[in-house]
C-alpha positions in Angstrom: 5.3 -24.4 -36.0 3.9 -22.9 -32.8 0.1 -22.7 -32.6 -1.5 -19.2 -32.7 1.9 -17.6 -32.6 1.2 -14.5 -34.7 1.8 -10.7 -34.5 -1.8 -10.4 -33.3 -1.5 -12.8 -30.4 1.9 -11.4 -29.5 0.7 -7.8 -29.4 0.5 -6.2 -26.0 -2.6 -4.2 -25.7 -3.7 -1.9 -22.9 -5.6 -3.8 -20.2 -8.9 -2.1 -21.2 -8.7 -3.6 -24.7 -6.5 -6.7 -24.3 -7.5 -10.3 -24.9 -6.1 -13.2 -22.9 -3.5 -15.4 -24.5 -4.9 -18.2 -26.8 -6.1 -21.5 -25.3 -3.6 -23.4 -27.4 -0.7 -21.8 -25.5 -2.0 -23.8 -22.5 -2.6 -27.1 -24.2 -0.1 -27.6 -27.0 3.0 -29.7 -26.2 5.2 -27.9 -28.7 4.4 -24.6 -27.0 5.3 -26.1 -23.7 8.7 -27.3 -25.0 9.4 -23.9 -26.5 8.7 -22.1 -23.2 11.2 -24.3 -21.5 14.0 -23.0 -23.7 13.0 -19.3 -24.1 11.5 -18.7 -20.7 12.7 -21.1 -18.0 16.3 -21.5 -19.3 16.7 -17.7 -19.5 15.3 -16.5 -16.2 16.3 -16.8 -12.6 14.9 -20.0 -11.2 14.6 -20.7 -7.4 16.7 -23.7 -6.4 16.5 -23.6 -2.6 17.5 -21.8 0.6 21.0 -21.4 1.9 19.9 -23.4 5.0 19.3 -26.5 2.7 23.1 -26.8 2.2 24.4 -25.6 5.6 27.8 -27.4 5.6 30.7 -28.0 3.3 30.0 -31.0 1.1 26.2 -30.7 1.4 24.4 -31.3 -1.9 20.9 -30.9 -3.2 19.5 -31.9 -6.6 16.9 -29.8 -8.4 15.2 -29.8 -11.8 15.3 -26.5 -13.8 14.1 -26.2 -17.4 14.3 -29.9 -17.8 17.9 -30.1 -16.5 19.1 -31.8 -13.4 21.1 -29.2 -11.4 23.4 -30.1 -8.5 23.7 -27.5 -5.7 26.7 -27.9 -3.5 28.5 -26.1 -0.6 32.2 -26.2 -1.7 35.3 -26.5 0.4 35.5 -22.7 0.9 31.9 -22.5 2.1 30.6 -21.1 -1.2 27.3 -22.2 -2.7 27.8 -23.5 -6.2 25.6 -25.0 -8.9 26.6 -27.4 -11.7 24.8 -29.5 -14.3 24.4 -32.8 -12.7 26.1 -34.5 -15.6 29.5 -36.2 -15.6 31.7 -35.1 -18.5 32.6 -38.7 -19.3 29.4 -40.3 -20.6 26.6 -38.1 -18.9 26.1 -40.1 -15.8 24.7 -38.4 -12.7 26.9 -37.0 -9.9 24.0 -37.3 -7.5 20.6 -39.0 -7.6 19.4 -37.4 -4.4 20.3 -35.0 -1.6 23.4 -35.6 0.5 25.6 -34.2 3.2 29.3 -33.9 4.1 30.8 -35.1 0.8 34.5 -34.7 0.4 34.3 -35.2 -3.4 31.6 -35.6 -6.1 31.6 -39.0 -7.7 29.8 -40.0 -10.8 27.3 -42.8 -10.1 28.1 -44.5 -13.4 31.9 -45.0 -13.9 33.3 -43.3 -10.8 34.9 -40.2 -12.1 35.5 -37.8 -9.2 35.4 -34.0 -9.0 36.3 -31.6 -6.3 33.5 -29.6 -4.7 34.3 -26.6 -6.9 33.9 -28.8 -10.0 37.4 -29.6 -11.1 38.0 -33.1 -12.4 40.3 -35.0 -10.1 40.0 -38.8 -10.4 39.8 -40.7 -13.8 40.0 -44.5 -13.1 41.3 -46.9 -15.8 42.4 -44.1 -18.1 45.8 -45.2 -19.4 46.7 -44.8 -23.0 44.1 -42.1 -23.7 45.6 -39.5 -26.0 45.0 -35.7 -26.1 43.2 -35.5 -22.8 43.6 -32.7 -20.3 41.8 -32.9 -17.0 41.4 -29.2 -16.7 39.2 -29.3 -19.9 36.7 -31.7 -18.3 35.5 -30.1 -15.2 31.8 -29.9 -14.4 29.8 -27.3 -16.3 29.0 -24.5 -13.8 25.7 -22.8 -13.7 25.3 -19.1 -12.7 24.1 -18.9 -9.2 23.1 -16.0 -6.9 21.6 -15.4 -3.5 19.0 -12.9 -2.4 17.8 -12.7 1.2 18.9 -16.3 1.8 17.1 -17.6 -1.3 19.3 -19.2 -4.0 18.6 -18.8 -7.7 20.2 -20.2 -10.9 20.2 -18.8 -14.4 21.1 -21.4 -17.1 21.6 -18.8 -19.8 24.1 -16.7 -17.9 22.5 -13.4 -19.1 19.4 -12.8 -17.0 19.3 -9.3 -15.3 20.9 -9.1 -11.9 18.7 -10.5 -9.2 18.7 -7.2 -7.3 17.2 -5.6 -10.4 14.6 -8.2 -10.8 13.5 -8.0 -7.2 14.1 -4.3 -6.6 11.8 -2.7 -4.0 10.5 -5.9 -2.3 12.9 -5.7 0.6 12.0 -2.1 1.3 8.2 -2.5 0.8 7.8 -5.3 3.5 9.8 -3.4 6.2 9.9 -3.9 9.1 9.4 -7.6 8.1 12.6 -9.3 6.8 13.2 -12.5 4.9 16.9 -13.2 5.4 16.6 -14.6 9.0 13.5 -16.7 8.4 14.0 -20.4 9.4 13.0 -23.2 7.1 10.2 -25.4 8.4 9.1 -27.8 5.6 8.6 -28.4 1.9 5.3 -29.7 0.4 4.9 -30.7 -3.2 1.5 -30.6 -4.9 0.8 -32.1 -8.4 -1.8 -30.1 -10.3 -3.6 -31.2 -13.4 -3.1 -28.0 -15.4 -0.6 -26.0 -17.5 1.7 -24.0 -15.3 0.3 -20.7 -16.7 -3.2 -21.7 -15.6 -1.9 -21.9 -12.0 0.0 -18.6 -12.4 -3.1 -16.8 -13.8 -5.2 -18.1 -10.9 -2.7 -16.8 -8.4 -2.5 -13.4 -9.9 -6.0 -12.2 -9.2 -8.3 -11.9 -6.2 -11.3 -11.9 -8.6 -12.0 -15.6 -7.8 -11.5 -15.4 -4.0 -15.1 -14.8 -3.0 -16.3 -17.8 -5.1 -13.5 -20.3 -4.8 -12.1 -19.4 -1.3 -15.0 -18.5 0.9 -13.0 -18.9 4.1 -10.1 -16.8 2.9 -12.6 -14.2 1.7 -13.7 -13.8 5.3 -10.1 -12.7 6.3 -9.0 -10.5 3.4 -10.4 -7.0 3.1 -11.5 -7.5 -0.5 -12.7 -3.9 -0.9 -9.1 -2.7 -0.4 -7.4 -5.5 -2.4 -5.0 -3.8 -4.8 -2.5 -4.9 -7.4 0.8 -3.2 -8.4 2.8 -3.9 -11.5 6.6 -3.7 -11.5 9.1 -4.5 -14.2 9.6 -8.1 -13.3 7.0 -8.8 -10.7 3.6 -7.8 -9.4 2.3 -7.3 -5.9 -1.2 -8.1 -4.7 -1.7 -6.5 -1.3 -4.6 -6.8 1.1 -5.1 -5.7 4.7 -7.0 -8.1 6.9 -10.6 -7.3 7.9 -10.8 -5.8 11.3 -13.6 -8.2 12.3 -11.8 -11.3 10.8 -10.6 -14.4 12.6 -7.1 -14.5 11.4 -5.9 -16.9 14.0 -4.4 -19.2 11.3 -1.8 -16.5 10.7 -1.2 -15.4 14.3 -2.2 -12.4 16.4 0.3 -10.0 14.8 -1.0 -10.6 11.2 -2.7 -7.5 9.8 -1.9 -7.6 6.1 -0.7 -9.9 3.3 1.8 -9.3 0.6 1.5 -11.7 -2.4 4.5 -11.2 -4.7 4.6 -13.0 -8.1 8.1 -12.9 -9.7 8.1 -13.7 -13.4 7.8 -16.4 -14.5 7.0 -18.9 -11.8 7.8 -17.8 -8.2 5.5 -16.5 -5.5 6.4 -15.0 -2.2 3.5 -14.9 0.3 4.5 -12.7 3.2 2.4 -12.4 6.4 3.7 -11.4 9.8 6.6 -13.7 10.9 6.2 -16.1 7.9 7.2 -16.6 4.3 5.4 -19.1 2.2 7.3 -19.5 -1.0 5.6 -21.2 -4.0 7.6 -22.4 -7.0 5.6 -23.7 -10.0 7.5 -26.3 -12.1 6.0 -27.3 -15.5 5.9 -31.0 -16.1 4.1 -31.1 -19.5 1.4 -29.1 -21.3 -1.3 -30.5 -19.0 0.5 -30.8 -15.6 2.7 -28.9 -13.2 3.7 -29.3 -9.7 3.7 -26.5 -7.1 6.4 -26.6 -4.4 5.6 -24.9 -1.1 8.5 -24.0 1.1 7.6 -22.6 4.6 9.8 -20.2 6.6 9.1 -18.6 10.0 10.7 -16.4 12.5 10.4 -19.2 15.1 10.1 -22.9 14.3 11.1 -24.4 17.6 8.9 -23.1 20.5 5.7 -25.0 21.3 3.5 -22.0 20.6 5.2 -21.5 17.2 4.8 -25.2 16.3 1.1 -25.0 17.0 0.7 -21.9 15.0 2.7 -23.4 12.1 0.5 -26.5 12.1 -2.6 -24.3 11.9 -1.1 -22.2 9.1 -0.1 -25.2 7.0 -3.6 -26.8 7.4 -5.3 -23.7 6.3 -2.9 -23.2 3.4 -3.6 -26.8 2.2 -7.3 -26.1 2.2 -6.8 -23.1 -0.1 -4.4 -25.1 -2.3 -6.9 -27.9 -2.7 -9.5 -25.3 -3.8 -7.1 -23.9 -6.3 -6.1 -27.3 -7.6 -9.7 -28.2 -8.3 -10.6 -25.0 -10.1 -7.4 -25.0 -12.1 -8.1 -28.6 -13.3 -11.5 -27.5 -14.5 -10.0 -24.5 -16.3 -7.5 -26.7 -18.1 -10.3 -28.9 -19.3 -12.3 -25.9 -20.4 -9.3 -24.6 -22.5 -9.7 -27.7 -24.7 -13.3 -26.7 -25.6 -14.0 -25.8 -29.2 -16.1 -23.0 -27.8 -13.1 -21.1 -26.3 -10.2 -19.4 -27.9 -9.4 -16.2 -26.0 -11.1 -14.2 -23.2 -11.0 -10.6 -21.8 -9.7 -9.1 -18.5 -11.5 -7.3 -15.7 -9.9 -3.9 -15.4 -10.6 -3.8 -11.7 -9.5 -7.3 -10.7 -7.1 -8.8 -13.3 -4.3 -6.4 -13.8 -1.9 -8.9 -12.4 -2.9 -11.5 -15.0 -2.5 -9.0 -17.8 0.9 -8.0 -16.5 2.1 -11.6 -16.4 0.8 -12.4 -19.9 2.4 -9.2 -21.2 5.8 -10.3 -19.8 5.3 -13.7 -21.2 4.5 -12.3 -24.7 7.5 -9.9 -24.5 9.9 -12.7 -23.7 8.5 -15.1 -26.3 8.6 -12.5 -29.0 12.1 -11.2 -28.2 13.7 -14.6 -27.6 12.0 -16.4 -30.4 12.9 -14.0 -33.1 16.3 -12.7 -31.8 17.7 -16.1 -30.8 
């Protein structure tokens, strides 16, 4: 039985009257397990960039909704995704990233598969009856690409990615994402439920208190939030008197996109910082930062990137600290639900409404 899972807590009220989701939704392990099945296994999940598997036979392993997923560039140059599970006795095809493989081989008993998932080699298999190799290929996972970013959908029935991300490409013009070059990945463990981190990202209300240096850059008076069917946008111009050197001379505005349920696209002149929040358990998550830039090779660009990453890490550490405090506070007997600022927390309300809608629909309709 899920805690505090009632028609009242599932109701989606207007922002002016709405309460936040209950504290138990952030702290209860059974709720966390339920979300994995009805949220993360049924939505598009970021798995990497096309540049991470540039050549035929390149592989990458990722975790999605508790499943190990193998990303591979097949013999025709197509990006494919499979469950990283051999059809023999569930051994792994890969335990880490690789390059230039001609075949995929199970690390347990050596069964081999072609790069497009067909079973090819079955050692020591004489005298086995009623066995057809074509019935034992790898289980494929639905995969799609948008602006160079690769996504998988374990359910196979999530809306088309262009529907989910409709309008982003046009809104950020003349900036583009497709030709950005990958720089580096950083992974940050955070001592909070994944939704605490998402809530925190989705409002600028805390910026003057938690991020005093960032507050000197953003024009807080013109900070606005827009709600779209599957994502929200927080937009802010930079202050005309601000020192925005950490972002480069051409930076004049910031686009902070949050794509439900757990992806953030932070777009500032010449740069995409992608954040992907992966739940670990009810009390912990990890946040993956992938950095992309127009230029990653020139000396000037490398200096700018180093400054950007240092500054982003400072902001991340501030967020980690406050999110851990919030997670602790959610266990207090004094707290059950809260309320929203109409001016500053539209993004959080929008996210929690999407969460409730998915939980209600997928819990009761199967």
